[in-house]
C-alpha positions in Angstrom: 9.0 -24.4 -29.0 8.2 -20.9 -30.3 5.2 -19.0 -31.6 4.6 -15.5 -33.1 1.4 -13.6 -33.2 0.4 -10.0 -34.0 -0.3 -7.9 -30.9 0.3 -4.4 -29.7 0.9 -3.0 -33.2 3.8 -5.4 -33.7 4.7 -9.1 -33.7 5.1 -10.8 -30.3 7.3 -13.9 -30.4 7.6 -16.3 -27.4 10.3 -18.9 -27.3 10.4 -21.7 -24.7 13.7 -23.4 -24.3 12.7 -25.8 -21.5 13.0 -29.4 -22.8 9.8 -30.3 -20.9 6.9 -32.3 -22.3 5.3 -30.7 -25.4 1.8 -30.5 -23.8 3.3 -28.5 -20.8 5.2 -26.2 -23.2 2.0 -25.7 -25.3 0.0 -24.9 -22.2 2.7 -22.4 -21.0 2.7 -20.8 -24.5 -1.1 -20.5 -24.4 -1.0 -18.9 -21.0 1.7 -16.4 -22.0 -0.2 -15.3 -25.1 -3.4 -15.0 -23.0 -1.5 -12.4 -20.9 -0.2 -10.6 -23.9 -3.8 -10.6 -25.4 -5.0 -9.1 -22.1 -2.4 -6.3 -22.3 -3.5 -5.8 -25.9 -7.1 -5.5 -24.9 -6.3 -3.1 -22.1 -3.6 -0.9 -23.7 -3.9 -1.0 -27.4 -4.1 2.5 -29.0 -5.8 0.8 -31.9 -8.8 -0.4 -29.9 -11.2 2.4 -28.9 -12.6 0.2 -26.1 -9.2 -0.3 -24.4 -8.2 1.7 -21.4 -5.8 3.7 -23.6 -8.5 4.2 -26.2 -10.8 5.5 -23.6 -8.1 7.7 -22.1 -7.5 9.2 -25.6 -11.1 10.2 -25.9 -11.3 11.8 -22.4 -12.3 15.4 -22.0 -10.8 17.6 -19.3 -12.4 16.6 -16.0 -13.5 13.1 -17.2 -12.6 10.3 -14.9 -13.0 6.5 -15.0 -11.4 3.4 -13.5 -8.7 1.6 -15.4 -7.3 -1.9 -14.9 -4.5 -2.2 -12.3 -2.0 -3.2 -15.1 -2.9 -0.1 -17.1 -2.4 2.1 -14.0 0.9 0.4 -13.2 2.2 1.0 -16.8 1.1 4.6 -16.9 2.6 5.3 -13.4 5.9 3.8 -14.6 5.8 5.8 -17.8 5.3 9.0 -15.8 8.3 8.1 -13.6 10.5 7.5 -16.7 9.2 10.7 -18.2 10.3 12.6 -15.1 13.6 10.7 -14.8 14.5 11.3 -18.5 13.8 15.1 -18.3 10.8 14.6 -20.6 12.8 12.7 -23.3 10.5 9.6 -22.8 6.9 10.5 -23.6 4.3 7.8 -24.0 1.9 10.4 -25.3 3.9 11.1 -28.5 2.1 8.6 -30.8 -0.4 11.0 -32.2 2.4 13.4 -33.2 4.4 10.6 -34.8 1.4 9.4 -36.7 0.7 12.9 -38.0 4.3 12.9 -39.3 3.7 9.6 -41.0 6.0 7.6 -38.7 3.2 5.5 -37.2 -0.1 4.3 -38.6 -3.1 6.3 -37.4 -4.7 5.1 -34.2 -8.3 3.9 -34.2 -9.2 7.1 -32.3 -7.3 10.2 -33.6 -5.8 12.4 -30.9 -5.1 15.9 -32.3 -1.3 16.5 -32.3 -2.1 20.1 -31.1 -3.3 18.6 -27.8 0.1 17.2 -27.0 
């Protein structure tokens, strides 16, 4: 069983290879997409109300709580940024959009602020 849905600025496909009963596979598929949808709500750059959308609108000195998943992803992104000598940069989307390589986000972040 497989399904594909648009999330996170791309298509997410989930395939279940277990030959279990169809109702159990359908339930597992629904649960998996529920988690993907939660990540989308929390971290989509295209949703101004997501944690990432709110972070993109922050001013210096602003603070607010984010979901633990968002915190974990951003902490890992920071570790990868340091480990890669800055080659990995999760904050590069605004610059890529300004170059026409990504669609613009719901909330524009000036490339000059990168």
